[in-house]
C-alpha positions in Angstrom: 0.3 -0.4 0.3 2.7 2.2 0.9 4.6 1.4 -2.0 1.5 2.2 -4.4 1.1 5.6 -2.5 4.4 7.1 -2.9 4.4 5.7 -6.8 0.7 8.2 -7.1 3.0 10.7 -5.1 6.1 11.0 -7.7 4.0 11.1 -10.3 1.8 13.9 -9.0 5.4 15.4 -7.9 6.8 15.1 -11.7 4.0 16.5 -12.8 4.0 19.8 -10.8 7.8 20.0 -11.6 6.6 19.5 -15.3 4.1 22.3 -15.3 6.7 24.7 -13.7 9.7 24.0 -15.8 8.0 24.8 -19.1 8.3 28.3 -17.5 12.4 27.7 -17.5 13.7 31.5 -19.3 10.1 33.2 -19.2 10.9 36.5 -18.8 8.5 39.6 -16.7 6.3 40.6 -19.4 3.1 40.3 -21.1 -0.2 40.7 -22.1 -3.3 40.0 -20.8 -6.6 38.7 -22.7 -9.6 37.7 -21.1 -11.7 35.4 -23.4 -15.4 37.1 -24.4 -17.9 36.3 -21.0 -21.5 35.1 -22.1 -24.3 36.8 -21.7 -25.4 36.1 -18.4 -22.2 36.0 -16.3 -22.3 39.7 -17.7 -25.7 40.3 -16.1 -24.9 39.3 -12.6 -22.0 41.8 -12.6 -18.8 39.8 -14.2 -17.0 41.9 -16.4 -13.7 41.3 -18.5 -12.1 44.4 -17.6 -12.5 44.0 -14.2 -10.9 40.1 -14.2 -8.2 41.6 -16.5 -7.5 44.2 -13.8 -7.2 41.7 -11.1 -4.7 39.5 -12.9 -2.7 42.3 -13.8 -2.8 43.7 -10.4 -1.5 41.0 -9.1 0.7 40.1 -11.2 2.2 43.8 -11.0 2.7 43.4 -7.4 4.7 40.3 -8.1 7.2 42.4 -10.5 5.8 41.6 -14.0 5.4 43.8 -16.3 2.3 44.2 -18.0 1.2 45.7 -21.4 -1.0 45.5 -24.6 0.2 42.6 -26.7 3.5 40.7 -27.2 4.9 37.6 -27.8 3.9 36.2 -23.8 0.2 36.6 -22.9 -1.7 35.1 -19.8 -5.2 34.0 -21.3 -8.5 34.2 -18.9 -11.6 31.5 -19.7 -14.5 31.6 -17.8 -17.2 29.4 -18.6 -20.7 29.6 -17.3 -23.3 27.4 -16.9 -26.4 28.4 -15.4 -29.0 26.4 -12.7 -32.3 27.8 -12.9 -35.5 26.8 -11.5 -38.5 25.1 -13.4 -40.0 29.1 -13.8 -37.3 29.8 -15.3 -35.4 31.4 -12.3 -31.9 31.5 -11.9 -30.9 29.5 -8.9 -27.6 29.5 -9.1 -23.7 29.4 -11.6 -21.0 27.1 -11.8 -18.3 27.7 -13.9 -14.8 26.9 -15.0 -11.9 29.4 -14.9 -8.7 28.7 -16.7 -5.9 30.6 -17.1 -2.9 29.5 -19.3 0.1 31.7 -20.9 0.1 31.3 -24.5 3.1 32.0 -26.5 3.8 33.4 -29.8 4.6 29.4 -31.9 6.2 29.7 -35.7 4.5 26.9 -37.5 7.8 25.1 -39.4 6.3 23.9 -42.5 5.5 27.7 -43.2 7.4 30.4 -42.5 6.1 33.9 -41.1 3.0 31.6 -40.0 2.1 32.0 -36.2 -0.4 31.2 -33.4 -0.6 31.7 -30.2 0.0 28.3 -28.3 -0.4 27.2 -25.3 2.6 26.3 -22.9 1.1 26.7 -19.2 -2.4 25.6 -17.7 -3.9 25.6 -14.7 -8.0 25.8 -14.0 -10.3 25.2 -11.6 -14.4 24.6 -11.1 -17.2 26.6 -8.7 -20.7 26.9 -7.6 -22.1 30.0 -6.3 -24.8 31.6 -5.6 -25.5 35.2 -7.8 -24.7 36.7 -4.6 -21.3 34.9 -4.5 -20.7 34.6 -8.3 -18.5 37.1 -9.4 -16.4 37.6 -5.6 -15.9 33.5 -6.6 -15.0 34.1 -9.5 -12.4 36.1 -8.9 -10.9 35.1 -5.9 -10.0 31.7 -7.5 -9.0 33.3 -10.8 -6.0 35.0 -8.3 -5.3 31.6 -6.6 -4.2 30.1 -9.9 -2.8 33.6 -11.1 -0.7 32.9 -7.9 -0.4 29.5 -8.8 1.5 30.6 -12.1 3.4 32.9 -10.1 4.8 30.0 -8.1 5.5 27.8 -11.0 7.3 31.0 -12.5 9.0 32.0 -9.8 10.0 27.6 -9.0 11.5 27.4 -12.4 13.5 30.7 -12.3 15.0 29.4 -8.6 13.7 33.0 -7.3 
């Protein structure tokens, strides 16, 4: 039993190191791109500008430079699901929150063609009632941002 547990623990530990190792050599300048939010999320008070501002503030506090454009991008995506009563009354929300690092990647087969490729990813799922929705999304998104900062520091010996 202990041997199995240790093996599983080692697999999880090596995956954690693999996550942070992709950040080795990455500078501290990035842009932030928030995917468009659906109407129900916006109606509940969530805004792309508010999410971008919260992530930017946390990154700046950790010594990152946040700018527009560039080859390195923090990508934020919130996929929202709503729960409604039979009468159509909103009961609550569930959402998948994603924070990823995207970097400019060039196609080998066609010079000059690039896309923003995902090189680091963390996500979480949250459920909340309408009154707690925005606060819970921001709280969990900042937790993912903190994980990015920790992984970046680990990878770069800071």
